[in-house]
All heavy atoms as an XYZ file, in Angstrom:
643
protein
N      78.869    110.455    108.392
C      80.044    110.363    109.153
C      81.265    110.986    108.327
O      82.027    111.624    108.927
C      80.299    108.901    109.435
C      79.326    108.250    110.341
S      79.701    108.599    112.075
C      81.187    107.665    112.279
N      81.380    110.700    106.977
C      82.457    111.185    106.257
C      82.408    112.729    106.128
O      83.367    113.463    105.875
C      82.518    110.562    104.912
C      83.013    109.086    104.953
C      81.917    108.191    105.362
O      80.823    108.489    105.431
O      82.360    107.020    105.651
N      81.232    113.236    106.338
C      81.015    114.760    106.168
C      81.628    115.450    107.375
O      81.916    116.682    107.268
C      79.547    115.073    106.067
N      81.948    114.780    108.405
C      82.550    115.369    109.629
C      84.058    115.593    109.311
O      84.834    114.630    109.349
C      82.362    114.488    110.850
C      82.782    114.956    112.234
C      82.060    116.316    112.399
C      82.422    113.976    113.216
N      84.391    116.828    108.965
C      85.772    117.103    108.499
C      86.793    117.511    109.544
O      87.998    117.406    109.436
C      85.685    118.258    107.433
C      84.883    117.936    106.177
C      84.858    119.124    105.249
C      85.394    116.763    105.503
N      86.333    117.812    110.841
C      87.178    118.105    111.855
C      86.476    117.733    113.149
O      85.342    117.416    113.183
C      87.585    119.609    111.866
C      86.307    120.525    112.038
C      86.707    122.011    111.953
O      87.440    122.302    111.046
O      86.233    122.798    112.692
N      87.303    117.697    114.311
C      86.744    117.382    115.510
C      85.584    118.295    115.947
O      85.702    119.494    115.783
C      87.872    117.494    116.509
O      87.377    117.252    117.884
N      84.551    117.703    116.485
C      83.535    118.495    117.216
C      84.130    119.274    118.297
O      85.130    118.904    118.847
C      82.560    117.508    117.695
C      82.844    116.211    116.846
C      84.280    116.258    116.586
N      83.537    120.405    118.657
C      84.067    121.254    119.703
C      84.228    120.639    121.030
O      85.169    121.005    121.800
C      83.157    122.490    119.702
C      81.882    122.078    119.071
C      82.294    120.954    118.135
N      83.469    119.779    121.429
C      83.446    119.172    122.722
C      84.168    117.818    122.587
O      83.734    116.795    122.718
C      81.976    118.814    123.225
C      81.208    120.075    123.438
O      81.852    121.103    123.856
O      79.993    120.015    123.249
N      85.459    117.963    122.446
C      86.327    116.785    122.343
C      87.159    116.567    123.659
O      87.199    117.417    124.475
C      87.266    116.963    121.071
C      88.155    118.155    121.202
C      89.529    117.809    121.825
O      89.866    116.675    122.112
O      90.168    118.767    122.226
N      87.589    115.360    123.947
C      87.680    114.158    123.080
C      86.265    113.574    122.930
O      85.434    113.627    123.821
C      88.580    113.196    123.788
C      88.628    113.547    125.173
C      88.315    115.060    125.144
N      86.024    113.039    121.741
C      84.706    112.516    121.459
C      84.766    111.348    120.445
O      85.690    111.346    119.554
C      83.689    113.591    120.970
C      84.191    114.080    119.578
C      82.260    113.197    120.903
N      83.878    110.390    120.552
C      83.693    109.423    119.513
C      82.339    109.480    118.946
O      81.438    109.653    119.692
C      83.922    107.923    120.084
C      83.623    106.918    118.974
C      83.927    105.551    119.397
O      85.093    105.214    119.489
N      83.017    104.657    119.574
N      82.259    109.475    117.573
C      80.932    109.442    116.933
C      80.892    108.173    116.186
O      81.823    107.644    115.809
C      80.713    110.645    115.951
C      80.750    111.973    116.661
C      81.864    110.769    114.951
N      79.709    107.643    116.133
C      79.530    106.367    115.497
C      78.127    106.242    114.795
O      77.231    106.910    115.234
C      79.830    105.205    116.366
C      78.789    105.023    117.505
C      78.740    105.637    118.701
C      77.584    104.141    117.456
N      77.691    105.231    119.415
C      76.936    104.356    118.770
C      77.005    103.250    116.600
C      75.802    103.628    119.046
C      75.849    102.619    116.837
C      75.217    102.781    118.115
N      77.952    105.252    113.907
C      76.730    104.949    113.318
C      76.742    103.529    112.772
O      77.792    103.011    112.437
C      76.454    105.922    112.084
N      75.563    102.951    112.710
C      75.475    101.580    112.222
C      75.721    101.577    110.655
O      75.231    102.462    110.018
C      74.085    101.004    112.411
C      73.770    100.639    113.878
C      72.888    101.384    114.692
C      74.263     99.562    114.623
N      72.905    100.806    115.934
C      73.713     99.711    115.959
C      75.173     98.557    114.365
C      73.998     98.772    116.973
C      75.515     97.678    115.353
C      74.882     97.759    116.588
N      76.569    100.661    110.277
C      76.708    100.397    108.792
C      75.639     99.330    108.435
O      74.969     99.393    107.601
C      78.115     99.943    108.461
C      79.029    101.031    108.714
C      78.124     99.458    106.981
C      80.469    100.555    108.583
N      75.581     98.276    109.337
C      74.597     97.165    109.154
C      74.321     96.658    110.627
O      75.147     95.833    111.148
C      75.184     96.071    108.291
C      74.303     94.962    108.070
O      73.309     94.743    108.859
O      74.519     94.248    107.127
N      73.223     97.094    111.200
C      72.975     96.771    112.579
C      72.768     95.294    112.800
O      73.213     94.660    113.753
C      71.647     97.508    113.011
C      71.357     97.275    114.533
C      70.230     98.128    115.016
O      69.664     98.949    114.189
O      70.026     98.057    116.228
N      72.063     94.650    111.799
C      71.826     93.230    111.894
C      73.111     92.391    111.948
O      73.214     91.453    112.606
C      70.891     92.680    110.750
N      74.201     92.890    111.228
C      75.480     92.257    111.170
C      76.411     92.651    112.269
O      77.492     92.191    112.385
C      76.089     92.443    109.752
N      76.017     93.689    113.020
C      76.916     94.163    114.138
C      78.048     94.963    113.570
O      79.067     95.086    114.238
N      77.900     95.713    112.464
C      78.823     96.447    111.820
C      78.683     97.906    112.058
O      77.655     98.441    111.742
C      78.864     96.087    110.367
C      80.042     96.626    109.531
C      81.415     96.219    109.962
C      79.846     96.267    107.990
N      79.709     98.596    112.649
C      79.616     99.972    113.070
C      80.721    100.698    112.353
O      81.924    100.197    112.235
C      79.757    100.046    114.529
C      78.520     99.566    115.331
C      80.002    101.564    115.046
C      78.566     99.550    116.774
N      80.432    102.038    111.983
C      81.501    102.878    111.547
C      81.647    103.914    112.726
O      80.711    104.544    113.176
C      81.127    103.690    110.311
C      82.173    104.619    109.786
N      81.866    105.654    108.954
C      83.450    104.690    110.132
C      82.975    106.314    108.666
N      84.018    105.753    109.346
N      82.981    104.070    113.198
C      83.241    104.951    114.323
C      84.457    105.882    114.006
O      85.353    105.466    113.252
C      83.438    104.219    115.664
N      84.328    107.074    114.574
C      85.491    108.024    114.419
C      85.759    108.579    115.867
O      84.801    108.941    116.588
C      85.174    109.108    113.529
C      84.934    108.579    112.112
C      84.576    109.624    111.086
N      85.753    110.482    110.836
C      85.677    111.589    110.144
N      84.525    112.066    109.644
N      86.781    112.377    109.963
N      87.029    108.651    116.247
C      87.455    109.125    117.554
C      88.303    110.334    117.285
O      89.285    110.303    116.569
C      88.234    108.043    118.237
C      88.901    108.478    119.468
C      87.958    108.725    120.686
O      86.905    108.154    120.750
N      88.416    109.440    121.626
N      87.974    111.463    117.923
C      88.651    112.741    117.852
C      89.133    113.112    119.299
O      88.425    113.092    120.273
C      87.861    113.871    117.327
C      87.287    113.610    115.946
C      86.029    113.004    115.755
C      88.022    114.007    114.832
C      85.545    112.784    114.498
C      87.471    113.695    113.563
C      86.308    113.163    113.407
N      90.438    113.515    119.339
C      91.048    114.009    120.631
C      92.205    114.943    120.400
O      93.361    114.662    120.763
C      91.422    112.864    121.469
N      92.052    116.007    119.579
C      93.210    116.955    119.294
C      93.811    117.505    120.444
O      95.015    117.680    120.525
C      92.575    118.007    118.321
C      91.115    117.801    118.417
C      90.833    116.433    118.965
N      93.106    117.712    121.592
C      93.650    118.307    122.786
C      94.612    117.213    123.480
O      95.456    117.702    124.235
C      92.586    118.687    123.799
O      91.891    117.598    124.246
N      94.572    115.995    123.050
C      95.481    114.944    123.568
C      96.434    114.489    122.543
O      97.137    113.494    122.641
C      94.607    113.766    124.033
C      93.714    114.178    125.182
C      92.738    112.970    125.613
O      92.902    111.848    125.088
O      91.837    113.315    126.416
N      96.564    115.299    121.454
C      97.541    115.006    120.465
C      97.139    114.054    119.348
O      97.919    113.558    118.585
N      95.911    113.720    119.362
C      95.260    112.767    118.343
C      94.221    113.480    117.633
O      93.037    113.372    117.950
C      94.697    111.589    118.980
C      95.732    110.649    119.724
C      96.028    109.612    118.753
C      96.941    108.626    119.436
N      97.492    107.703    118.485
N      94.461    114.197    116.436
C      93.449    114.776    115.684
C      92.329    113.843    115.343
O      91.099    114.134    115.576
C      94.155    115.285    114.449
C      95.522    115.382    114.851
C      95.819    114.407    115.848
N      92.646    112.555    114.954
C      91.701    111.571    114.699
C      92.472    110.257    114.915
O      93.474    110.004    114.332
C      91.099    111.575    113.376
C      89.966    110.579    113.181
C      89.086    110.694    111.893
O      89.390    111.564    111.110
O      88.221    109.791    111.762
N      91.874    109.429    115.831
C      92.477    108.065    116.061
C      91.931    107.105    115.162
O      90.672    106.855    115.169
C      92.140    107.748    117.557
C      92.964    106.507    118.030
O      93.464    105.702    117.126
O      93.152    106.369    119.212
N      92.773    106.421    114.320
C      92.335    105.485    113.283
C      91.846    104.251    113.814
O      91.164    103.474    113.121
C      93.435    105.291    112.329
C      93.696    106.429    111.338
C      92.604    106.639    110.348
O      91.968    105.664    109.947
O      92.376    107.777    109.916
N      92.134    103.859    115.039
C      91.694    102.568    115.578
C      91.824    102.719    117.030
O      92.608    102.274    117.779
C      92.572    101.400    115.170
N      90.678    103.228    117.679
C      90.692    103.426    119.084
C      90.050    102.333    119.900
O      88.795    102.203    119.915
C      89.842    104.762    119.324
S      89.989    105.277    121.080
N      90.893    101.516    120.424
C      90.457    100.309    121.184
C      89.618    100.667    122.391
O      88.588    100.019    122.603
N      90.072    101.744    123.172
C      89.231    102.080    124.335
C      87.825    102.547    124.033
O      86.842    102.231    124.783
C      90.032    103.027    125.124
O      90.203    104.228    124.432
N      87.708    103.298    122.897
C      86.414    103.658    122.460
C      85.539    102.451    122.043
O      84.282    102.417    122.280
C      86.474    104.726    121.369
N      86.182    101.452    121.412
C      85.471    100.293    121.018
C      84.982     99.488    122.216
O      83.939     98.921    122.212
C      86.368     99.368    120.131
S      86.679    100.136    118.468
N      85.725     99.528    123.344
C      85.295     98.796    124.505
C      84.037     99.419    125.045
O      83.184     98.812    125.455
C      86.405     98.840    125.587
C      87.531     97.938    125.173
S      88.864     97.779    126.478
C      88.007     96.952    127.817
N      83.966    100.795    124.978
C      82.761    101.530    125.419
C      81.589    101.124    124.525
O      80.514    100.894    125.077
C      82.981    102.971    125.365
N      81.787    100.887    123.246
C      80.747    100.502    122.357
C      80.245     99.076    122.713
O      79.073     98.756    122.402
C      81.247    100.554    120.915
C      81.150    101.890    120.232
C      81.739    101.868    118.824
C      79.779    102.516    120.118
N      81.180     98.345    123.143
C      80.751     96.967    123.506
C      79.703     96.811    124.506
O      79.003     95.745    124.670
C      81.972     96.112    123.862
O      82.381     96.421    125.208
N      79.471     97.837    125.330
C      78.404     97.802    126.376
C      77.015     98.212    125.796
O      76.003     97.986    126.510
C      78.796     98.837    127.470
O      78.643    100.132    126.936
C      80.126     98.537    128.069
N      76.957     98.636    124.612
C      75.630     99.082    124.052
C      74.829     97.787    123.786
O      73.960     97.437    124.512
C      75.843     99.848    122.765
C      76.486    101.217    122.938
C      76.751    101.929    121.674
C      75.658    102.094    123.877
N      75.052     97.057    122.663
C      74.405     95.797    122.561
C      75.317     94.751    122.969
O      76.446     94.663    122.499
C      74.081     95.745    121.020
C      75.215     96.476    120.405
C      75.660     97.458    121.404
N      74.909     93.862    123.857
C      75.824     92.862    124.341
C      75.935     91.767    123.332
O      75.416     90.639    123.549
C      75.339     92.421    125.720
N      76.689     92.016    122.279
C      76.875     91.102    121.197
C      78.117     91.387    120.422
O      78.595     92.529    120.561
C      75.634     91.001    120.288
C      75.472     92.398    119.545
C      74.250     92.363    118.713
N      74.045     93.497    117.866
C      73.864     93.556    116.617
N      73.857     92.477    115.936
N      73.701     94.681    116.081
N      78.533     90.488    119.694
C      79.852     90.758    118.824
C      79.537     91.921    117.980
O      78.552     92.094    117.384
C      80.015     89.423    118.085
C      79.369     88.407    118.845
C      78.157     89.121    119.474
N      80.639     92.700    117.755
C      80.613     93.872    116.882
C      81.920     93.911    116.026
O      82.996     93.451    116.535
C      80.505     95.211    117.635
C      79.335     95.400    118.554
C      79.515     96.695    119.375
C      78.001     95.550    117.726
N      81.852     94.559    114.883
C      83.008     94.923    114.162
C      82.944     96.468    113.989
O      81.946     96.967    113.400
C      83.048     94.225    112.726
O      83.118     92.839    112.932
C      84.300     94.652    112.041
N      84.007     97.155    114.442
C      83.929     98.517    114.400
C      84.979     99.064    113.433
O      86.101     98.759    113.601
C      84.259     99.128    115.821
C      84.163    100.687    115.755
C      83.311     98.641    116.875
N      84.463     99.669    112.382
C      85.357    100.145    111.285
C      85.740    101.612    111.568
O      84.903    102.415    111.813
C      84.635    100.091    109.965
C      85.473    100.630    108.855
C      84.242     98.643    109.567
N      87.061    101.819    111.632
C      87.577    103.200    111.856
C      88.332    103.554    110.571
O      89.154    102.733    110.000
C      88.620    103.201    112.944
C      87.944    103.153    114.337
N      87.711    104.214    115.136
C      87.749    102.056    115.069
C      87.226    103.880    116.266
N      87.223    102.507    116.251
N      88.340    104.795    110.180
C      89.234    105.390    109.212
C      89.522    104.531    108.033
O      88.634    103.852    107.484
N      90.709    104.607    107.540
C      91.189    103.959    106.306
C      91.940    102.671    106.633
O      93.127    102.646    106.947
C      92.229    104.856    105.563
C      91.709    106.198    105.190
C      92.760    107.116    104.630
N      93.995    107.066    105.412
C      94.315    108.050    106.289
N      93.535    109.127    106.414
N      95.394    107.945    107.024
N      91.204    101.568    106.619
C      91.839    100.211    106.737
C      91.930     99.722    108.234
O      92.650     98.771    108.377
N      91.278    100.312    109.129
C      91.338     99.807    110.478
C      89.947     99.262    110.882
O      88.926     99.908    110.673
C      91.695    100.872    111.439
O      93.030    101.430    111.155
N      89.906     98.106    111.434
C      88.690     97.489    111.978
C      89.065     96.713    113.243
O      90.072     96.099    113.328
C      88.084     96.479    111.001
N      88.233     96.935    114.265
C      88.378     96.269    115.550
C      87.250     95.437    115.814
O      86.014     95.797    115.681
C      88.572     97.395    116.678
C      89.898     98.161    116.380
C      88.644     96.663    118.001
C      90.150     99.256    117.396
N      87.487     94.144    116.149
C      86.391     93.303    116.480
C      86.207     93.155    118.003
O      87.264     92.997    118.724
C      86.786     91.828    116.007
C      86.820     91.818    114.440
C      86.860     90.491    113.818
N      87.301     90.443    112.448
C      86.668     90.908    111.412
N      85.527     91.456    111.664
N      87.148     90.921    110.180
N      85.001     93.384    118.452
C      84.695     93.289    119.873
C      83.784     92.166    120.140
O      82.784     91.878    119.496
C      83.934     94.638    120.189
C      83.560     94.659    121.688
C      84.769     95.914    119.802
N      84.274     91.323    121.152
C      83.461     90.074    121.494
C      83.276     89.990    122.990
O      84.140     89.778    123.777
C      84.193     88.749    121.071
C      84.557     88.724    119.577
C      83.269     88.679    118.740
N      83.460     88.634    117.361
C      83.291     89.557    116.518
N      83.019     90.789    116.897
N      83.538     89.360    115.144
N      82.111     90.425    123.478
C      81.782     90.397    124.935
C      81.844     88.951    125.485
O      81.412     88.046    124.771
C      80.345     90.913    125.066
C      80.109     91.618    123.773
C      80.917     90.941    122.748
N      82.319     88.779    126.646
C      82.403     87.439    127.363
C      82.166     87.688    128.832
O      82.986     88.177    129.502
C      83.773     86.771    127.241
C      84.195     86.393    125.854
C      85.556     85.467    125.940
N      86.657     86.396    126.529
C      87.453     85.941    127.433
N      87.248     84.764    128.050
N      88.337     86.709    127.904
N      80.958     87.297    129.312
C      80.587     87.456    130.593
C      80.921     88.833    131.202
O      80.334     89.815    130.781
C      81.246     86.415    131.525
C      80.855     85.033    131.106
O      79.762     84.851    130.729
O      81.698     84.086    131.173
N      81.957     89.013    132.044
C      82.302     90.368    132.550
C      83.546     90.899    131.840
O      84.103     91.923    132.327
C      82.639     90.239    134.034
O      83.707     89.247    134.244
C      81.402     89.714    134.817
N      84.046     90.272    130.732
C      85.150     90.760    129.986
C      84.814     91.064    128.503
O      83.677     90.644    128.070
C      86.275     89.756    130.055
C      86.759     89.418    131.448
C      87.831     88.332    131.549
O      88.016     87.677    130.470
O      88.403     88.142    132.558
N      85.786     91.635    127.764
C      85.603     91.933    126.364
C      86.906     91.473    125.642
O      87.960     91.906    125.978
C      85.280     93.436    126.101
C      85.326     93.691    124.609
C      84.029     93.855    126.786
N      86.732     90.696    124.589
C      87.859     90.434    123.769
C      87.840     91.450    122.596
O      86.844     91.829    122.062
C      87.714     89.086    122.997
C      87.847     87.916    123.942
O      88.702     87.991    124.957
O      87.260     86.772    123.710
N      88.999     92.095    122.421
C      89.076     93.129    121.564
C      90.379     93.017    120.674
O      91.466     92.752    121.201
C      89.377     94.449    122.396
C      89.369     95.802    121.752
C      87.962     96.233    121.358
C      89.953     96.736    122.616
N      90.238     93.075    119.362
C      91.366     92.963    118.532
C      91.087     92.847    117.090
O      89.977     92.720    116.699
N      92.126     92.859    116.284
C      92.084     92.633    114.839
C      93.385     93.118    114.215
O      94.437     93.019    114.900
C      90.795     93.297    114.148
C      90.422     92.435    112.979
O      91.001     92.539    111.932
O      89.535     91.648    113.163
N      93.283     93.553    113.018
C      94.485     94.012    112.347
C      94.354     95.435    111.765
O      93.163     95.849    111.507
C      94.789     93.008    111.193
N      95.360     96.150    111.570
C      95.381     97.485    110.957
C      96.254     97.489    109.755
O      97.229     96.733    109.663
C      95.861     98.572    111.991
S      94.892     98.701    113.358
N      96.017     98.274    108.838
C      96.756     98.489    107.562
C      97.676     99.743    107.774
O      97.184    100.736    108.162
C      95.870     98.637    106.401
C      96.633     99.031    105.065
S      95.521     99.224    103.724
C      94.838    100.888    104.050
N      98.976     99.537    107.554
C      99.872    100.688    107.667
C      99.811    101.358    106.268
O     100.132    100.768    105.287
C     101.246    100.245    108.049
C     101.220     99.663    109.476
C     102.206    101.489    108.019
C     102.545     99.098    109.878
N      99.545    102.619    106.250
C      99.467    103.452    104.998
C     100.486    104.504    105.064
O     100.591    105.355    105.826
C      98.019    104.053    104.880
C      97.823    104.782    103.595
O      98.678    104.566    102.709
O      96.895    105.508    103.575
């Protein structure tokens, strides 16, 4: 994931990989330079899409110091956490 130095050509796109599947920990990166976001450090809407994969709680780590916790509830999703300003 860190080897991806720039946006893939078919953007906007999110790429992700398990850090620890058993713990529900994912590393994700969101690119949308055509929309003015070379890389989004904490993309909540992309995390909501990830919440549909395994219907279980996830922690999605983005970039430097951003993590979003995703908690599915019936037909809704709780989404939130904290970000570090750098």
